[in-house]
N, C-alpha and C positions, 0 to 999 in steps of 0.2 A: 570420494564417491559420486559428487557432483562434477568437478570443476572438468573434467574431462569430455564428458559424455554432452554438457553444454557449450566447451567450445564447438566440439563437432558437430553438434546441430548447428548454432549461430554461422558456421563457414557451410554447411548443407546450404541452408537458405541465401545464404550470403551470393551463393552460386545459380541456384532455385531464381533469386531476382536478379540474375543480370547484374553482378556485382553492385548493387546497390546496400549499403551495409545499414542504409535506416531503414528499408523494407525489413532487411534480417532480422532487425531486433523485434520490428512490430511483429512479423510474423512469430519466429520466434516466442514471442512476451505470450500470444495468442495459443500457441500450443500448449508452451508453459499451464495455465492459465484454464485451459479446457482439461487438462490432465488432472488437475485441483478440483476440478468441479466436486467429485465426490465426498472430499474432506473439507471444502468451503458451505456449501450446499446445507449440512446441514448446523452449522457455526451461523449462518445467516437465518435459518430457520429458528434458530433458539434464540438469536438477538427480537425475532418478531415476537415469540412469546413472552421475554421480558417487556415490552410494551405493551402487552395485553395484562401483563400483571402491573403495572406502574400502578392504577387506581389502588389496590391492594397494598400495594408496598406504602402508598403516601398512606392510606389507613393506620397502619402499622405505626407509622413515623410518628401521626398523631398519640395513638392510642399508649405508646411506651418511648412518650418523648423525655420521660424523667428517667427510665433504664437502660442503659445504650447496651448493658447485657442482655436483659429481655428482649430488643431490639432485636440484636443479631442472633438471636437461638428462632425469635420469629420469621425472621427473614428465609432461614437459614431453611424451615421447616415449610416455609412456600414455595420454594424453590424443590426441595424432595417431593412436596405432593403433586406437583406441577412438570414432576421431570427436567426440571430447567437447572444447567451448570451455565452461575453466573459470569464465570471466566471464557465461553464459548467463545462471548463476541469477540475477543481479542485476537484469537488464534489464526483467521487471515493475516491479521498484522502481523503475527511472530511469524507467519510462514514468511512473509515479505521479506522481510529481512534476513534470512536464514537463504534464500534465495538469492538477495542482493550480493551479501559477503561473498555466493558462489559464483554469481555472473560477472560483479566487476572484477573478479579475479580474470576471468574468462576474457572478456572487455579489455582489460590491462594489457591481455596477452595480443589478442586480436588488434586493437587498434596501432601498437606500435610494430605492427608486424611489418618490417622493414629489411632489408638485409639480411645478420646473420642472425635475426631474432626470426626470421622465418624459419632458420633448420630447425630453431627451437620448439615453433608453434609443429611442424612437419612431425618432428618427434612423438607428438601427443595425439597426431590428429592419424584416422585411419586410414590405411592405404588407400583407398577410391576417394579420400577427400584430399591426399594431400597438393601442396602449391609449389607451382616453379620457384626455384631459389632467387627469382628476379622480380618477384610477386611484390608488388607495393597495393594493399586493400585502400581501397576510396572511401574515404573517411567523411566526403560532403554528401552531406542531407538538408534540401532545401537551403536557408541562410546559414544552417549550425556547420560546424566541425565536430564531429562527433569524438575529437579526442580532445577538447577541448571543452570547458565550461561555456554554458550559456549567459551568455553576460553581456551587459551593455557598458561598454567604457564610459565615464565621465570625464569631462575636460579640466575637472578638478575633483578632488578627494577632503573628507571632513570627517572628524570620531565618534564614533558611536559606540557607548559602554567602552571606551577603551580601544575600541578598533576602527581602524584606519579604513575606510568604507571610499574605493574608487572607481566602484562599479555597481550596476543595479543590474536585477537579474531580468532572466530575456524570456520571451514568450512562453517558449514551452518551460518553462521551470517555474514561472508563475501559474501557467495551468496546471503544471504536475501538482504543486500545493495546493491550488483550489479544487480540485477532481479528489484528491488525498481529502482533503476538508469536509467536503457534501460525502463522500462514501463515509466516513467512519459519524459524521451528524445522521445519517439513515441508519445506522445502527446501535444509538443510543436509545433507552426505553426513552418516551414521551408518554407525558401524561395525557390523556384522552380530556379535551375540554369541558366535558359536563362532571367528569370526576375532579378536577382540579380548585385546586384550594387557592384561597387568596393570597395566605401568606403563607411562606414556606415554614419548615419547623425547624426550629434547631439541631433539631440531628439528625440532618437530609445528609451531611457530610457521613453520617455513618453507616452508608448506604454503600457498602462496598463497589458492586455492583455497578452503581453509577460512579463513585472515585475511578474505577477503572477504565471505565469506557470516556470520562470527562479527559481523565489525563491524554488518552490516546487519542483524544478527538483533536487537540491542538499539538499535542508532542508528535505526532507523523508529519504532520503540514510543516511545522518547523522543521523539524529532520530532513525532509523534502528538499529545503531550502538552502539550509548550511550544510546536503550532499552537492547538490549542485553547483554551489561556491566553488566548494571544491575539486568536485571530481569529473571526469567529463560528461559531455552533455547525454553520450549514450546511454550513460545510465538514467538520465533525466526521461529519456525518451523511452525508454523501459517501463518506468517508475509509472509514467502519463496514461501508457497503454493498460498497465497493469491494473490500475485504478479505474480507468475508464474502462473494463472490461467489468470490473467488482460491482462501477455502480451500473451498470446496464443488468446484472444480475439483480441486483437489489430492487432495482424497478420493476424487474419480470417477476419476479416473488410477490413483488406487492401488487403487481397487477394481475396475476392468475388469484393472488386471495381474492383480491376484489369479485372478480368475476366469478368465482367457484360462493362470495355471501350472499351474491344477488343471482346467482344462478338456479 
């Protein structure tokens, strides 16, 4: 359902941007992100509501610190009262993974598009976008070869956790992981300074919303690095563009809310 339209869209942007695959990936990512705004905006707004409820959640944890069942029920009642879905903040990340899987298939087909592969690619391209049989897709973008991982080779190798390391992540790969971390960090419920307590309660990890978002906070950047070590840097370029767009959207919502509160 997603693979064929994504391949065609990628080739369309490739032709629009003068056969620059890097710009094509960025353009396609921005277009996808724009189409997802109606879906992700409510999720980001739900995450902001979670931030507002953080002091009340902290008070519940202190009140029910010896009764986990009562704490869980009180939290669910609070979410229901304010119309908040505690899992909503994870939705954008889940969407990214789904699209990433489809894009990997699309990139894998386009990045290897030379020789006989052009015939296979033309079989799924719409007539107006089909390529000449002698076409070789230009995979160069800045210092990247989009067909290869964004890695910096080392003159030596070493073992880390039983893995042989012979290269380090490149600039785009590091920036992608950092951007993903910042985007996820902004979606975590934060306790307001005036309501924060000096000592965390023992049952804080029972707050399933906090647990889920803490897991996503570190899992997504780590997944980005792992993907970057194994897969073409074209995927990394998509990921960093997607994450930057999300970060900008979050900052925009935060700015608009601040203006509204002071308006």
